[in-house]
C-alpha positions as CSV (number, residue, x, y, z in Angstrom):
1,M,96.3,123.9,109.5
2,T,95.5,124.6,105.9
3,A,95.0,121.7,103.6
4,I,97.2,121.0,100.6
5,I,95.1,120.8,97.5
6,R,96.6,118.9,94.6
7,I,95.6,116.8,91.6
8,A,95.0,113.2,92.7
9,E,97.9,110.8,91.9
10,A,98.1,107.0,91.5
11,K,99.5,106.8,95.0
12,D,96.2,108.1,96.4
13,R,94.1,105.3,95.0
14,E,93.6,103.4,98.3
15,L,92.8,106.4,100.5
16,L,90.7,108.0,97.7
17,T,88.7,104.8,97.4
18,K,87.9,104.9,101.1
19,L,87.0,108.6,100.9
20,M,84.7,108.0,97.9
21,Y,82.9,105.3,99.7
22,Q,82.4,107.7,102.7
23,Y,80.9,110.1,100.2
24,I,78.7,107.6,98.3
25,V,77.6,105.3,101.0
26,D,77.8,107.3,104.3
27,F,77.0,110.8,103.1
28,Y,74.6,110.2,100.2
29,E,73.3,106.8,101.5
30,R,73.6,105.2,98.1
31,P,74.4,101.5,97.4
32,K,78.1,100.7,97.6
33,P,79.4,100.4,94.0
34,P,81.9,97.5,93.4
35,I,85.5,98.4,94.1
36,D,86.5,97.6,90.5
37,K,84.0,100.3,89.2
38,V,85.4,102.9,91.7
39,H,88.9,102.1,90.6
40,Q,88.0,102.4,86.9
41,L,86.5,105.8,87.7
42,I,89.6,106.9,89.6
43,D,91.9,105.6,86.9
44,M,89.9,107.4,84.2
45,L,90.2,110.7,86.2
46,L,94.0,110.1,86.7
47,E,94.3,110.1,82.9
48,G,93.0,113.7,82.8
49,K,91.2,113.4,79.5
50,K,87.5,113.2,80.5
51,G,87.9,114.9,83.9
52,I,90.2,115.5,86.8
53,Q,90.1,114.9,90.5
54,F,91.6,117.1,93.2
55,V,92.3,115.9,96.8
56,A,92.7,117.8,100.0
57,E,95.5,116.5,102.2
58,K,96.2,117.3,105.9
59,E,99.0,115.7,107.8
60,G,99.4,112.9,105.2
61,D,95.7,112.0,105.3
62,L,93.1,112.7,102.6
63,V,90.3,114.8,104.0
64,G,88.4,115.7,100.9
65,F,88.1,115.6,97.1
66,A,86.5,117.4,94.2
67,T,85.8,116.0,90.8
68,L,85.5,118.0,87.6
69,Y,84.2,116.3,84.4
70,F,84.7,117.9,81.0
71,S,81.6,118.5,79.0
72,F,80.2,120.9,76.4
73,S,77.6,123.6,76.3
74,T,75.7,123.7,73.1
75,T,74.3,127.1,73.9
76,K,77.8,128.5,74.4
77,A,79.4,126.3,71.7
78,E,82.3,125.7,74.1
79,Q,83.7,123.2,76.5
80,I,82.7,123.5,80.2
81,T,83.5,121.7,83.5
82,V,81.0,120.1,85.7
83,M,82.0,119.9,89.4
84,N,80.2,116.6,90.1
85,D,81.6,116.1,93.6
86,L,82.9,118.3,96.4
87,F,83.3,116.3,99.6
88,V,85.1,117.0,102.9
89,I,85.0,114.6,105.8
90,E,83.1,115.7,108.9
91,K,86.2,116.6,111.0
92,A,87.6,118.9,108.3
93,R,84.3,120.8,107.6
94,G,84.3,124.4,108.6
95,T,88.1,124.6,108.2
96,G,88.2,126.3,104.8
97,T,89.0,123.0,103.0
98,A,85.8,123.0,100.9
99,Q,86.5,126.6,99.9
100,Q,90.1,125.6,98.8
101,L,88.8,122.7,96.8
102,F,86.1,124.8,95.2
103,E,88.5,127.6,94.3
104,T,90.9,125.1,92.8
105,C,88.2,123.8,90.5
106,Q,87.2,127.3,89.6
107,T,90.8,128.3,88.9
108,F,91.4,125.2,86.8
109,T,88.3,125.9,84.8
110,K,89.4,129.5,84.0
111,E,93.1,128.7,83.4
112,N,92.3,125.9,81.0
113,G,89.9,128.0,78.8
114,F,86.6,126.4,79.8
115,A,83.6,128.6,79.3
116,H,82.3,128.0,82.9
117,M,82.0,125.6,85.7
118,S,78.6,124.2,86.8
119,W,77.5,121.9,89.6
120,V,74.5,120.4,91.3
121,T,73.8,119.4,94.8
122,A,71.0,117.4,96.5
123,A,67.8,119.5,97.1
124,D,68.0,118.6,100.8
125,N,71.7,119.5,101.2
126,K,71.1,122.9,102.7
127,R,74.6,123.2,104.1
128,A,76.1,122.8,100.6
129,Q,73.6,125.3,99.2
130,R,74.6,127.9,101.7
131,F,78.2,127.2,100.9
132,Y,77.7,127.6,97.2
133,Q,75.8,130.9,97.7
134,K,78.7,132.1,99.8
135,M,81.1,131.2,97.0
136,G,79.2,133.4,94.6
137,G,77.0,130.7,93.0
138,S,73.4,131.1,92.3
139,V,70.6,128.8,91.3
140,G,70.6,128.6,87.5
141,D,67.8,128.8,85.0
142,W,67.8,125.0,84.3
143,L,66.2,122.2,86.2
144,N,68.1,119.0,86.5
145,Y,66.4,115.6,85.9
146,S,67.6,112.1,86.1
147,I,66.2,108.7,85.1
């Protein structure tokens, strides 16, 4: 069964919170952020001014999400999207759901006049790297750092 990909809505808040904790804590093994911080992030994305979140739904259950943040490229002097998150729960992997989410982000980027979509993934996330290469992505010229 193909997933329904749609923009996240306020009614998704509880299920999306659980999904985001699976992504943050279980998948990336990061500390669990306070629920009020996660809700602030979801609420900000629901406004659609600084970013947007898409969800994948199958049989009334959320099985994945993708997050686009709106930013700028000085070198292009244009606005861009940054796909900060693309997550599909284990049982829905390999079903095309990730591809649907990715293509939705890509379509949104093009249809809304953004210069391009960029994204990053963990250096050890080889599965994601293979997926992004399959989707036409390539390693860029820039290195990402954080502090």
